[in-house]
C-alpha positions as CSV (number, residue, x, y, z in Angstrom):
1,V,51.1,-23.3,-17.0
2,S,49.5,-22.4,-13.7
3,V,46.1,-23.6,-12.6
4,F,44.0,-21.9,-9.8
5,V,41.9,-24.2,-7.8
6,R,39.5,-22.8,-5.2
7,R,39.1,-24.8,-2.1
8,F,35.6,-26.3,-1.9
9,D,35.2,-25.7,1.8
10,A,35.3,-21.9,1.2
11,F,31.8,-22.1,-0.4
12,V,29.1,-21.0,2.0
13,S,25.5,-22.1,1.1
14,L,22.8,-19.5,1.5
15,W,20.7,-22.4,3.0
16,Y,23.0,-22.4,6.0
17,T,23.3,-18.6,6.1
18,F,19.5,-18.0,6.3
19,G,18.2,-21.3,7.5
20,G,15.3,-23.4,6.1
21,G,12.0,-21.6,5.7
22,T,13.4,-18.1,5.8
23,R,11.8,-15.7,3.3
24,L,14.0,-13.1,1.8
25,S,12.2,-10.0,0.5
26,V,13.7,-7.0,-1.1
27,G,12.0,-3.8,0.0
28,S,9.7,-3.2,3.0
29,D,6.1,-4.4,3.5
30,V,3.5,-2.0,2.2
31,R,-0.1,-2.2,3.2
32,P,-2.5,-2.1,0.2
33,T,-5.3,0.4,-0.1
34,L,-8.7,-1.4,0.0
35,K,-11.9,-0.4,-1.7
36,V,-15.2,-2.4,-1.8
37,L,-17.5,-1.8,-4.8
38,P,-21.2,-2.6,-4.5
39,P,-23.2,-4.6,-7.1
40,S,-24.7,-2.7,-10.0
41,R,-28.4,-1.9,-10.2
42,E,-28.6,-3.8,-13.5
43,E,-27.1,-6.9,-12.0
44,L,-29.5,-6.8,-9.0
45,Q,-32.4,-6.7,-11.4
46,Q,-31.1,-9.9,-12.9
47,G,-31.1,-11.6,-9.5
48,T,-27.4,-11.6,-8.7
49,A,-25.2,-9.4,-6.5
50,T,-21.4,-9.3,-7.2
51,L,-19.2,-7.2,-4.9
52,V,-15.6,-6.5,-5.7
53,C,-12.8,-5.8,-3.3
54,L,-9.8,-4.0,-4.8
55,A,-6.5,-4.1,-3.0
56,D,-4.1,-1.7,-4.6
57,K,-0.4,-1.0,-4.2
58,G,0.8,-3.6,-1.6
59,F,4.0,-5.5,-1.0
60,P,4.9,-8.4,-0.9
61,S,2.7,-10.4,-3.3
62,D,1.3,-12.8,-0.8
63,W,-1.5,-10.7,0.8
64,S,-4.7,-12.8,1.3
65,L,-8.2,-11.3,0.8
66,A,-11.2,-12.7,2.6
67,W,-14.9,-11.6,3.0
68,K,-17.1,-11.3,6.0
69,V,-20.8,-10.7,5.8
70,D,-22.4,-9.1,8.8
71,G,-19.2,-9.8,10.8
72,S,-19.0,-13.6,10.0
73,S,-16.9,-15.4,7.4
74,S,-18.8,-15.6,4.1
75,S,-20.3,-18.9,2.9
76,W,-21.1,-17.4,-0.5
77,E,-19.0,-17.9,-3.7
78,E,-15.7,-16.1,-3.6
79,S,-12.9,-15.8,-6.1
80,R,-9.6,-14.0,-6.1
81,S,-7.3,-12.8,-8.8
82,P,-3.5,-13.4,-8.6
83,G,-1.4,-10.4,-7.7
84,V,-0.5,-8.2,-10.6
85,L,2.8,-6.3,-10.4
86,G,2.3,-2.6,-11.2
87,G,4.4,0.6,-11.1
88,G,6.8,1.1,-8.2
89,A,7.2,-2.7,-7.7
90,L,3.9,-2.9,-5.8
91,Y,1.1,-5.5,-6.4
92,S,-2.7,-5.2,-6.8
93,W,-5.3,-7.9,-6.3
94,S,-9.1,-8.2,-6.5
95,S,-11.6,-10.5,-4.9
96,T,-15.3,-11.0,-5.8
97,L,-18.1,-12.1,-3.6
98,R,-21.2,-13.4,-5.4
99,L,-24.6,-14.0,-3.8
100,P,-28.3,-14.0,-4.8
101,A,-29.9,-10.5,-4.9
102,D,-32.5,-11.5,-2.4
103,Q,-29.8,-12.4,0.1
104,W,-28.0,-9.1,-0.6
105,A,-31.2,-7.3,0.4
106,K,-30.9,-8.9,3.9
107,V,-27.3,-8.1,4.4
108,G,-26.3,-5.2,6.7
109,S,-22.6,-5.0,5.8
110,V,-19.8,-6.7,4.0
111,T,-16.1,-6.5,4.9
112,C,-13.1,-7.2,2.8
113,E,-10.1,-8.2,5.0
114,A,-6.5,-8.3,3.8
115,T,-3.9,-10.2,5.8
116,Q,-0.2,-10.9,5.3
117,G,2.1,-12.8,7.6
118,S,2.0,-11.5,11.2
119,Q,0.8,-8.0,10.2
120,T,-2.4,-6.6,11.7
121,A,-5.3,-7.2,9.3
122,L,-6.5,-4.4,7.1
123,S,-10.2,-4.1,6.4
124,E,-12.8,-2.1,4.5
125,T,-16.5,-2.3,5.2
126,L,-19.4,-1.4,2.9
127,R,-22.8,-1.0,4.5
128,R,-25.7,-1.9,2.2
129,D,-27.7,1.1,3.3
130,Q,-25.0,3.4,2.0
131,C,-25.4,2.0,-1.5
132,S,-27.7,3.8,-3.9
133,Q,-29.8,0.9,-5.3
């Protein structure tokens, strides 16, 4: 009877290979496409304005979405969906910005900004005067 025993010191931990805090991603970073959707006329008549930012087909999954109103960070209610994996191993996200309709009437523009790691931010701006309300 023969027994094969592998020496323990031949094992190399990936922790030591990559180091602590290293992120391994398979594939290359892909910037999502941004689209900002205005509030509906019906919603505005009810006193609320909800804007939606759609970020489509990005990689990896940790892109962050943020809103700016007239160039400054928003103080209005914001929410963000988790990334959803779609075709081609790319992710999609959405973020909503909700404010009173009377405040929306005073806004010049809203910008949705997507950031990920050290990449240059990606943004899409919607001017209120371009909306058919």
